[in-house]
C-alpha positions in Angstrom: 14.4 9.4 -28.4 16.9 10.5 -31.1 14.3 10.1 -33.8 11.9 12.4 -31.8 14.7 14.9 -31.4 15.4 15.0 -35.2 11.9 14.5 -36.7 13.0 15.2 -40.3 15.6 12.4 -40.5 14.5 9.0 -41.9 15.0 6.0 -39.6 17.4 4.5 -42.2 19.5 7.6 -42.3 19.7 7.8 -38.5 20.7 4.1 -38.3 23.4 4.6 -40.9 24.8 7.7 -39.2 24.8 6.0 -35.8 26.6 2.9 -37.2 29.2 5.1 -38.9 29.9 7.0 -35.7 30.1 3.6 -33.8 32.5 2.2 -36.5 34.7 5.3 -36.1 34.8 4.8 -32.3 33.0 8.0 -31.5 29.9 6.3 -30.0 29.6 3.2 -27.9 26.5 1.0 -28.6 24.9 -0.7 -25.6 22.4 -3.5 -26.4 20.0 -4.6 -23.6 18.6 -8.1 -23.7 15.0 -7.1 -23.2 11.7 -7.6 -25.0 11.3 -5.5 -27.0 15.0 -5.0 -27.7 16.5 -1.7 -26.5 19.7 0.0 -27.7 21.4 3.0 -26.3 24.3 5.0 -27.7 26.8 6.9 -25.6 29.7 9.1 -26.6 32.9 7.1 -26.1 36.1 8.4 -24.4 37.5 8.9 -27.9 34.4 10.8 -29.0 34.8 13.1 -26.0 38.1 14.3 -27.4 36.0 15.9 -30.2 34.0 18.1 -27.8 36.5 21.0 -27.8 36.4 21.0 -31.6 32.6 21.0 -31.6 32.5 23.8 -29.0 34.9 25.9 -31.1 32.7 25.3 -34.2 29.6 26.3 -32.3 31.3 29.5 -31.1 32.3 30.3 -34.7 28.8 29.6 -36.0 27.2 31.8 -33.4 29.5 34.7 -34.2 29.0 34.2 -37.9 25.2 34.2 -37.5 25.5 37.6 -35.8 27.2 39.0 -38.9 24.3 38.1 -41.2 21.3 39.1 -39.1 
């Protein structure tokens, strides 16, 4: 599903980014013992502490875009 949401990213780049976010504790990786194998990623409790920062950056970006249009 992520690959479809970000069509211009290579599979390897997506995997590398997800692994890095998991290693940093921002995402939790859930592996399901199915055939074919299925993996889901969820934002961790620690990752949720970043949401106010991301919201602030989004607000700044939206205001900045208005200055250049």
